[in-house]
C-alpha distance (Angstrom), angle and dihedral (degrees) to the residues before:
residue distance angle dihedral
M1 . . .
K2 3.80 . .
E3 3.78 120.0 .
R4 3.78 115.2 -115.2
A5 3.81 129.7 -147.0
I6 3.79 119.9 -165.0
I7 3.79 122.6 -159.8
I8 3.81 116.3 -160.9
G9 3.79 106.5 -154.4
A10 3.80 127.6 42.4
G11 3.80 99.1 -147.4
Q12 3.79 134.3 104.1
A13 3.81 95.0 -61.2
G14 3.79 95.6 44.9
A15 3.79 93.4 48.2
Q16 3.80 92.9 47.1
A17 3.79 92.9 48.7
A18 3.80 92.2 51.7
Q19 3.80 91.5 48.9
T20 3.81 92.1 47.9
M21 3.81 92.0 49.4
R22 3.79 90.6 57.1
Q23 3.80 92.2 44.8
A24 3.81 88.4 51.8
G25 3.79 91.0 54.5
Y26 3.80 101.8 -101.2
D27 3.82 105.1 162.2
G28 3.80 99.6 -179.3
D29 3.79 126.0 101.0
I30 3.83 116.8 -76.2
L31 3.80 119.8 -157.1
M32 3.80 119.9 -175.8
I33 3.80 116.8 -164.9
G34 3.81 120.9 -162.6
E35 3.79 132.8 177.4
E36 3.80 93.3 -144.5
R37 3.79 119.7 73.6
A38 3.80 92.4 -133.7
P39 3.81 121.8 89.5
P40 3.83 116.6 -113.5
Y41 3.81 111.9 -55.9
Q42 3.81 142.8 169.4
R43 3.81 117.3 -87.5
P44 3.86 104.9 -168.8
P45 3.86 94.5 76.1
L46 3.81 90.3 56.9
S47 3.81 90.6 84.4
K48 3.79 95.0 38.0
A49 3.84 131.7 19.2
Y50 3.81 97.2 11.7
L51 3.80 92.3 44.6
Q52 3.80 90.3 50.8
G53 3.81 92.0 50.1
E54 3.80 92.6 -113.2
L55 3.81 95.2 115.9
A56 3.80 124.1 51.1
A57 3.80 120.7 -131.1
E58 3.80 92.7 -115.7
R59 3.82 89.6 60.1
L60 3.79 90.9 59.0
V61 3.80 92.4 64.6
L62 3.81 113.0 104.9
R63 3.81 95.5 -149.7
P64 3.82 133.8 7.1
P65 3.83 118.1 -110.3
A66 3.81 89.9 -105.2
F67 3.81 90.4 65.0
Y68 3.79 92.9 61.5
E69 3.78 91.3 45.3
Q70 3.80 92.6 50.1
Q71 3.80 92.3 46.7
K72 3.81 91.9 45.3
I73 3.79 92.4 -122.5
E74 3.79 109.7 152.2
L75 3.81 116.1 -145.8
K76 3.79 119.2 -153.7
L77 3.80 103.0 -173.5
G78 3.79 132.2 -177.6
V79 3.81 88.5 30.3
R80 3.79 127.8 123.0
V81 3.79 122.6 -149.1
C82 3.82 108.9 -138.1
A83 3.79 102.8 -177.5
I84 3.78 147.0 0.3
D85 3.80 118.1 -137.0
R86 3.81 101.5 -159.3
A87 3.80 95.1 -179.1
A88 3.80 93.4 54.5
K89 3.84 92.7 31.3
L90 3.80 92.7 -127.2
V91 3.79 135.8 132.8
E92 3.79 119.6 -147.6
T93 3.81 121.8 -146.6
G94 3.76 132.1 -155.4
A95 3.79 88.2 -107.9
G96 3.80 89.9 62.6
E97 3.80 96.7 -104.7
R98 3.80 119.8 146.0
L99 3.79 106.9 -154.4
P100 3.82 120.2 -169.1
Y101 3.78 121.9 -138.0
D102 3.78 137.3 -175.0
K103 3.82 92.8 -165.6
L104 3.77 128.4 18.6
L105 3.81 134.1 -163.1
L106 3.79 123.9 -161.6
A107 3.81 109.8 -150.9
T108 3.79 97.5 155.1
G109 3.80 98.1 140.3
A110 3.80 128.9 -153.5
P111 3.82 117.3 -71.0
P112 3.82 120.4 -153.5
R113 3.78 117.6 -82.6
R114 3.80 110.3 -107.6
L115 3.78 124.0 -131.5
D116 3.77 116.3 -122.5
C117 3.79 103.6 -155.9
A118 3.77 139.7 115.9
G119 3.80 110.6 -75.3
G120 3.79 91.6 16.8
D121 3.81 91.3 129.0
L122 3.81 96.9 53.1
E123 3.78 118.9 125.9
G124 3.79 111.2 -96.4
I125 3.80 95.5 39.5
L126 3.78 103.7 117.5
Y127 3.79 142.4 -173.3
L128 3.80 127.6 -163.5
R129 3.78 125.8 -135.4
T130 3.81 109.1 100.8
T131 3.80 137.8 46.7
A132 3.80 87.6 -106.6
D133 3.82 88.9 56.3
S134 3.81 91.4 49.7
D135 3.81 90.8 46.2
A136 3.82 89.0 53.5
L137 3.80 91.4 48.5
R138 3.81 97.2 46.9
P139 3.85 96.9 73.9
V140 3.81 88.4 53.0
L141 3.80 89.1 66.3
S142 3.80 90.1 66.3
L143 3.81 95.5 47.0
R144 3.75 123.9 108.6
G145 3.74 113.2 -121.3
R146 3.78 130.5 38.1
I147 3.77 140.5 -48.4
V148 3.78 118.3 -146.4
I149 3.80 114.3 -149.1
V150 3.79 116.4 -160.9
G151 3.80 109.7 -152.9
A152 3.82 131.3 31.0
G153 3.78 98.1 -138.6
Y154 3.81 125.5 116.7
I155 3.81 95.7 -71.9
G156 3.78 94.9 45.4
L157 3.80 94.4 48.0
E158 3.81 94.5 43.3
V159 3.79 90.9 52.6
A160 3.81 89.7 45.3
A161 3.80 89.0 55.3
S162 3.82 91.9 48.3
A163 3.79 91.2 47.8
R164 3.80 93.6 50.1
K165 3.80 89.9 47.9
S166 3.81 86.2 57.5
G167 3.80 91.5 49.2
L168 3.81 96.7 -109.7
N169 3.80 119.8 146.0
V170 3.80 109.5 -113.9
T171 3.79 133.9 -162.8
V172 3.82 117.6 -174.6
L173 3.79 118.6 -161.3
E174 3.80 117.7 -158.9
M175 3.81 124.5 174.8
A176 3.83 93.3 -157.3
D177 3.79 122.9 76.5
R178 3.80 92.7 -112.1
V179 3.80 140.3 27.9
L180 3.82 120.8 -99.8
A181 3.80 87.3 15.8
R182 3.80 93.8 154.2
V183 3.79 96.9 51.0
A184 3.81 110.6 27.6
G185 3.79 143.8 39.8
K186 3.79 127.5 -102.5
E187 3.82 95.1 -94.9
I188 3.80 90.6 58.7
S189 3.80 91.8 43.6
D190 3.81 91.4 51.5
F191 3.80 91.3 48.7
Y192 3.81 94.4 51.1
E193 3.78 92.5 43.5
K194 3.82 89.8 57.2
L195 3.81 91.9 42.1
H196 3.80 92.3 57.0
L197 3.79 95.4 39.8
D198 3.82 89.5 52.2
A199 3.82 88.2 51.1
G200 3.79 90.6 55.9
V201 3.80 100.4 -101.5
D202 3.81 115.2 152.0
L203 3.80 96.5 -132.8
R204 3.80 116.8 -168.8
L205 3.82 115.9 -169.4
G206 3.79 121.3 -169.2
A207 3.80 86.9 22.3
A208 3.80 118.4 140.2
L209 3.78 122.6 -162.3
D210 3.79 115.7 -133.5
H211 3.81 103.4 179.9
F212 3.78 147.3 -39.3
E213 3.79 127.0 -108.5
G214 3.77 130.5 -155.7
D215 3.79 146.4 119.4
G216 3.79 100.3 -105.4
R217 3.81 90.9 -41.8
V218 3.78 126.0 57.1
G219 3.77 113.0 -96.1
A220 3.78 103.3 165.0
A221 3.79 145.5 11.9
V222 3.79 114.7 -137.5
L223 3.80 119.0 -154.3
K224 3.79 125.5 -146.1
S225 3.79 85.9 -111.2
G226 3.81 87.3 64.4
E227 3.80 95.4 -110.3
R228 3.80 114.0 141.1
I229 3.82 119.4 -147.4
D230 3.81 115.9 -165.3
C231 3.79 113.2 -137.0
A232 3.80 141.7 168.8
A233 3.81 93.1 -147.5
A234 3.79 142.1 -4.3
L235 3.78 132.3 -143.0
I236 3.79 119.2 -155.2
G237 3.80 114.3 -147.5
V238 3.79 105.8 162.5
G239 3.79 98.7 136.0
A240 3.77 136.2 -85.1
A241 3.79 135.8 -86.6
P242 3.83 123.3 -144.1
A243 3.80 112.9 -107.4
T244 3.79 98.9 -120.1
A245 3.82 102.2 144.4
L246 3.82 93.9 106.2
A247 3.80 92.3 46.8
E248 3.80 93.2 46.6
A249 3.81 92.6 49.4
A250 3.82 88.4 50.1
D251 3.81 89.4 52.1
L252 3.79 94.8 -117.3
R253 3.79 116.9 157.4
I254 3.81 113.3 -89.2
A255 3.81 125.5 -159.2
N256 3.81 113.0 160.2
G257 3.78 87.1 -37.7
V258 3.77 129.8 -10.9
W259 3.81 107.1 -25.4
T260 3.80 114.3 -121.1
D261 3.80 133.5 174.5
E262 3.81 125.6 -132.8
H263 3.82 89.2 -76.6
A264 3.85 93.2 56.2
Q265 3.81 88.2 -109.7
T266 3.81 120.4 141.1
S267 3.79 127.1 -141.2
D268 3.83 86.5 -80.3
P269 3.84 111.1 72.4
F270 3.82 91.0 -142.3
I271 3.83 95.6 52.2
W272 3.80 129.9 71.7
A273 3.81 131.0 -178.6
A274 3.80 134.0 -157.2
G275 3.78 141.8 172.3
D276 3.78 131.9 23.4
C277 3.81 93.3 -16.6
A278 3.82 95.7 58.0
S279 3.80 134.9 75.6
H280 3.79 121.4 -156.2
P281 3.81 139.6 -175.5
S282 3.80 112.5 -99.3
Q283 3.78 117.0 -150.7
I284 3.80 89.3 -167.7
Y285 3.81 94.1 56.9
E286 3.81 97.1 26.4
R287 3.79 92.6 -132.6
R288 3.78 141.4 76.0
L289 3.82 118.3 -78.0
R290 3.78 135.7 -172.0
L291 3.78 112.1 -164.5
E292 3.79 129.6 -166.0
S293 3.79 103.7 -155.6
V294 3.79 141.8 107.1
P295 3.85 94.1 -119.3
N296 3.80 90.7 53.8
A297 3.80 92.1 47.5
I298 3.80 91.0 51.2
E299 3.81 98.6 44.1
Q300 3.80 96.3 41.7
A301 3.81 90.4 47.1
K302 3.81 90.0 52.0
V303 3.81 88.9 56.8
A304 3.80 92.8 45.4
G305 3.80 92.5 47.6
A306 3.80 93.5 47.8
N307 3.81 91.5 49.8
M308 3.80 93.9 45.3
A309 3.80 84.4 56.9
G310 3.80 89.9 55.5
G311 3.80 102.6 -86.5
A312 3.79 132.0 127.0
A313 3.81 101.8 -138.3
V314 3.82 119.7 160.6
Y315 3.80 123.5 -139.6
D316 3.81 114.8 -139.2
A317 3.80 105.8 130.5
V318 3.80 121.7 158.6
P319 3.82 107.1 -103.7
W320 3.77 117.0 -119.7
F321 3.79 137.0 169.9
W322 3.78 140.1 177.0
S323 3.79 140.6 -156.3
D324 3.81 130.5 -168.5
Q325 3.81 117.6 -154.4
Y326 3.81 122.9 164.7
D327 3.84 106.2 -42.9
V328 3.81 93.5 -25.2
K329 3.80 128.9 99.9
L330 3.78 117.3 -163.8
Q331 3.80 115.4 -162.4
T332 3.78 116.7 -173.4
V333 3.80 124.7 -166.5
G334 3.77 121.0 -168.0
V335 3.80 132.7 -11.4
S336 3.80 117.0 -66.5
E337 3.82 97.9 -163.2
G338 3.81 109.9 123.4
A339 3.81 97.1 25.1
D340 3.80 114.7 150.9
E341 3.82 97.3 -174.1
T342 3.80 131.8 41.0
V343 3.80 126.5 -165.3
L344 3.81 124.8 -166.7
R345 3.80 117.0 -153.3
G346 3.78 118.0 -170.4
D347 3.79 131.6 4.1
P348 3.82 120.2 -66.2
A349 3.81 88.9 -152.2
S350 3.81 88.3 66.7
K351 3.82 90.6 54.6
K352 3.81 89.0 -126.4
F353 3.80 117.1 94.7
S354 3.78 144.1 106.8
V355 3.80 136.8 -134.8
W356 3.80 118.1 -147.5
Y357 3.82 121.9 -157.2
I358 3.82 118.7 -155.1
Q359 3.80 132.4 -174.9
R360 3.81 118.3 -165.7
G361 3.80 92.2 -26.6
R362 3.79 96.0 -45.4
L363 3.80 125.2 110.0
L364 3.81 111.2 -118.0
A365 3.79 104.3 170.7
V366 3.79 147.4 -17.9
D367 3.80 132.1 -148.4
A368 3.80 108.5 -155.0
V369 3.81 118.5 -167.8
N370 3.81 112.2 -162.4
D371 3.81 85.9 -27.4
P372 3.82 110.2 116.3
A373 3.83 93.0 168.1
A374 3.81 92.2 59.6
F375 3.80 89.1 46.8
A376 3.80 94.3 52.0
I377 3.80 95.7 43.9
S378 3.79 95.0 45.6
K379 3.79 90.9 51.1
R380 3.80 89.4 58.5
L381 3.81 92.8 45.1
I382 3.80 93.6 51.4
A383 3.79 92.4 46.7
A384 3.81 89.0 52.5
R385 3.83 90.9 46.7
R386 3.78 87.0 -131.5
A387 3.79 121.3 -172.2
I388 3.79 111.8 -124.4
E389 3.80 136.4 -179.7
A390 3.78 121.0 -130.7
K391 3.82 91.8 -140.8
T392 3.82 90.1 56.4
L393 3.79 91.3 53.1
A394 3.78 92.3 43.3
D395 3.82 91.2 57.1
P396 3.84 105.7 93.9
D397 3.80 89.1 -152.6
T398 3.81 92.4 62.5
D399 3.79 110.0 111.3
L400 3.81 105.1 -138.7
K401 3.80 90.7 -150.1
S402 3.80 89.2 64.2
L403 3.81 89.6 62.7
V404 3.80 92.8 66.4
S405 3.80 98.0 43.0
């Protein structure tokens, strides 16, 4: 009887793992189960090109249906997995099916965090993760009035940029004293604050939402200060939480997501995890990380897929991310948390510069704004764990290419 692998989650990580398993020679059955009815697709354009109507839905799809047929990857879409029975090696679906597996991958992602406040269930209060979410948000861009965006992280600022491009009035509420406070340094925060203010965004820092008001549909956001901001819609972008409910109920180890080792294997030797839902040990940073990014989903899923096919691959890729807002591309390499020195190269006013984060003489991360050379070079330096001096980076005459020779 053929072995069977089940993948829970039909997103970027699930699709990549299935593809890698076949490339690695896995000849058992592969079943991918997804809650959405759409086949695996890209999510980054949902806040940008797809939201703005510049990218058709069919171009979001990662692979055409024929690919899955040719690779003998069965897709079970529009189906929710309710439980994992580790002892019997079964997954249970909402339709009452009990599906046996020999190997299992959790690629359940990280859904948006939900606001728990009065009026939070009014019509017109939106979140963004799926094509359906983006489809619901798109008509808002042509409304008269104002959209209130709660949260000045990547999603909130990308949607703000798309909304301003469409001519919509935008107010962004951020509890912290700067934008992108969780993921970037002050130089980057200052740059993006100016970028959005110059574009006409009403950016409120240190502003805490109390509740929403409306008669069936949202009509205003009320701050804890008592200020009332009229709005036609609201987008909530206050981060994401790893989908670990299945893993927790199955008594798998949890550590800021589903715990995995360097082989993407969970505490159960027959179960792997990859993508936004999983944390992993990083040799580069000598600690456990959980990353919410497409590159992480792809690279971690490659390791999981190879090992589900019988390999012994190790996951230790350099983290990287990107964000497109207006005419600016931010490319981030590494994780800047713990930096004790920061070096700015270039002039933010030119919209081309980079910020380098150093800890005890070692490069941790780089934020590169419209600077692909700094992005590429820093990625190599971080992978090599190269020692670097702040004064060398701070010298404008230093040729970055010389640092990797």
